[in-house]
C-alpha positions in Angstrom: 0.1 -17.0 -9.6 2.9 -14.5 -10.5 0.5 -11.6 -10.1 -0.5 -12.8 -6.6 3.2 -13.1 -5.6 4.0 -9.7 -7.1 1.1 -8.1 -5.2 2.2 -9.8 -2.0 5.7 -8.5 -2.4 4.5 -5.0 -3.3 2.2 -4.8 -0.3 4.9 -5.9 2.1 7.4 -3.4 0.7 4.9 -0.6 0.8 3.8 -1.4 4.3 7.4 -1.7 5.5 7.8 2.0 4.6 6.0 3.0 7.7 8.8 3.5 10.2 9.3 5.5 13.4 6.8 8.3 13.3 9.3 10.6 15.1 11.8 10.5 12.3 11.8 12.6 9.2 11.0 10.7 6.0 13.1 12.8 3.8 10.1 14.7 2.6 11.4 17.9 4.0 8.2 18.3 6.1 9.8 16.9 9.2 6.5 15.3 10.2 7.7 11.7 10.1 4.6 10.8 8.1 5.3 8.8 5.0 4.0 10.2 1.7 1.8 7.6 -0.1 2.9 6.7 -3.6 0.5 8.1 -6.3 -0.9 5.5 -8.7 -2.5 6.5 -11.9 -5.9 5.1 -13.0 -4.4 2.6 -15.4 -2.2 1.1 -12.6 -5.1 1.0 -10.2 -7.3 -0.7 -12.8 -4.5 -3.3 -13.3 -4.3 -3.9 -9.5 -8.1 -4.3 -9.3 -8.1 -6.8 -12.2 -5.4 -8.8 -10.5 -7.3 -8.8 -7.2 -10.5 -9.9 -9.0 -8.6 -13.0 -10.2 -7.7 -14.1 -6.7 -9.8 -16.6 -4.8 -12.3 -15.0 -2.5 -10.5 -16.5 0.6 -7.1 -15.3 -0.5 -5.0 -13.7 2.3 -3.8 -11.2 -0.3 -7.3 -9.7 -0.4 -7.1 -9.0 3.3 -3.6 -7.6 3.1 -4.5 -5.3 0.3 -7.6 -4.2 2.2 -5.5 -3.4 5.2 -3.0 -1.5 3.1 -5.8 0.5 1.5 -7.0 1.5 5.0 -3.5 2.5 6.1 -3.2 4.7 3.0 -6.5 6.3 3.9 -5.2 6.9 7.5 -2.1 8.6 6.2 -4.3 11.6 5.2 -4.6 12.4 8.9 -0.9 11.9 9.8 0.7 15.2 10.8 
């Protein structure tokens, strides 16, 4: 259950990083687009293993899916 709680906290913190799109994020780009955190393969494998342990109807599965979609959308933020 600690893994599920940690994933929930991590997902909330990461999603909270998307603020006002008109403000600079400190990236020096001045675009207002947040820069996604890079995760190495080992970390992504751990995340997937933790997700696989969750019940199929877990709300965390949906939250992580939403977060993955938001990260994908960041590729088009300018």
